[in-house]
N, C-alpha and C positions, 0 to 999 in steps of 0.2 A: 514196741514204746513206753517205756517205766515212765510212771512220771509219781509226784507225793499230790495225797490233798489231805486236802485236812479235816477235819470232822466238829461237829459240831462242839465235842467240848476242847478242841483244842487240839486232843494227839495226833500226831500226822502219818499218815501213812501208802507205799504204798500198790498200785495201780498200775493194771499193763492194761494199754487201748491200743483198737485196732479199729483203725478210722474203712467206715463205709466205702463203697465200690459201687458203683454206677450207680442212681438214682435212688438216696436217697430216704429210707422208710423213717426211722429214728432211734432212741439210745439203747440197747441189752447190756443190763448186767447179768455179771455172771458168775452164779455165790460158789464157791468151791467145795471138793469134798476136803476130807482131814487131810489133805497134802498136800495142801497150798496151792500156791500158784504154781501148779505144773507145766511144763511143754505142751502136755496133754491137752489142760484144760489153753492153752494157744492155739491151739490148733482149732479145736472147736472154736478159737472167738472168732480166729480168721473166717469158718466156714461158714456164720454170719456174717460177718463186714463183707462178703462176700458176694451178698445177698441183700446187701444196701442197709444193716446196723454202724453205728458205732458203737461198740464192742469198749466192757471199762471192766478186769477184772481188779477187785480191792483184797487187798491183801491182811485176812481177816485176822488171821495170827501175829503180826504184828502191833499189838499190843503186848502179847510177851515174849515172842522173838523176832526179831525184825527178818523179816528174810526169808524167815523158813521155808523150808520145801522137802517132805520128809518122800523118803524114800516107799514104792511101794509097800516093803515087804517091812512093812516099821511100824504097821500102819497104830502098833500096842502108841505109837510115840503120837501122835499121830493124834488117837484118842482122848489122849492124856491135855493137850490142848488145848482141842473141842472143847472135853469138860472143864476144863480151867477160862475157858469164856463167857463171857458175862454180858447174857443175852439183851440188854436194853446196852450195852458199848456198842454188839456188835453192828445193831442199824443203828445206829447213830453211822458207820462205818460202811451198811450197806446205805445208807439216805445217801453220801457224800460221793458215792460214788454215782448213783439218782442223780442227786441237781448239779455233779460237771458236766453229764448229759444231758438232763436239762437245760441246761444253757445253751446248749446247740442250738435248740431250737426242734419242740415236734416232741410226742409221749413219750413213756421210758417202760419196759420193760423188764422180766428179771428173771433170770432163767436160773437153777441151781443144780445140785447133783450131791447123794447121798446128802451127809450135811445140811447144805448150800439148797437142797432140796426141798426139806425141813423147812430153812431159814425164807424158802421164801413163799411158804406161807404167810408169816410171821409177815413177809415184809409187804405179801397181799391183803392183810389185818390194819397196817399203822404208816404207811407211804403210803405217797398220791406215786402211783406204776397203774399204766392202762391196764395189765395182766400180770399174771406169773406162768410162767412152767417148772414143774416135780423134776426132773429124773429119778426114782428111787427114793425117793426122801425119807428121813430118818424123824427119829422121834415123833409123829406127827400126834400119839395126843398129847404131847407137850404143848403144844399151838391149839387146841378145843378149847377153847376160854373164849372167842368172840365171834362176833360174823364175820367172812369176808369183807372186803370194800370194793375186792375187784379182781376179775375172775380168774380162777385156778384151771388148770390139765396136764395133769398127773399119769406117767408111765411106771411102768412098775412089772416085774420081772415074777411069774407066777412062781418061780421057787427060793425068790427073796428070803433069809432068812434073817437076815436082819431088819424086813419092813414086810410082814407073813400079809397075804390074802384080807383075813381077817382085821389087821389092823388098816386099809384102806376102804376096808368096806365100813368101816367104822365112822372115819374117813372122812367115806361118800355118803353115813347117818346123819353125824353132823352137821356137811358141810352138805347144802341140797346144790346150790349149782360148780358140786368139783365136777369136770370133767375127767375121767380115770380109764389108763386101757391097762390092759396085764396083759404082758406077751406070753405064752406057750412055750413050755423051753427057756429057758432062761432065767436068771435069777439080779446076785443083784453084782449091783453098777457094768449090766450088758453092751453100756455106751460107751465104756471105756476103752478103749482102742489100743491105749498102751500095754491093758491087762489081759493077755490070748485065753487065762485060762476060764475068765468072767463073761470078756466078751463075744457077743452073739453080734454078730451084723448083719444081716434082717431084720429081727430087731430094734438094732440100734439105727437102721436106716428108716423104717419103716414108723417109729417117735420122731426120729430128728424132719421128717417129714411131715404128722402132727403139730407136730410146736411148732413149725417156720409158718402151715395153715391159720394156724391160732394166734399167730403174735399178726402175723398179715388182717388177721379177721377184728383182731383187737386196737392197729397198730394206723 
């Protein structure tokens, strides 16, 4: 279900919602890759909703192009939109999703992929959340400016050319409490089941199991 949110500065953005099934655990904001609010991300939302989370996916490109969903083979356009995003504004939009879930009661966490995986670190620095999970987060050095206020868990492929192992290790050195897992025989976007060239099912399933345990432990 798509709803509209209003950020603290008055910007109105779309947000896709999935309601928790069964016993509710809290809220989970899922942060997009550079492709927008894709059907693949909606599938991830349904996966976590089935585990008891109310899930929100804010449309973080809406400040530039309303409703932008970029094909996976048009990554250059998505990168341009990402580079045109202003971090402070993006975090206002993320916080709007956090707040709509917090209003339902309970704690709220953030889980992001690629660009959103990097933004998960920023959310753990500046927003009132219980924890954050980063799947192959990018631009990690950008966020090495201040400590984390909430715990972060990360999942990375050993062959990720976007976020190489040394970048992950540097993030661990800067954030001593950052828990990182590196999956051999996996690269970038290994958990995206709509991209068969990069998808690695064994790594993806292990990462999601670890993420779910982490979320449950902090919520």
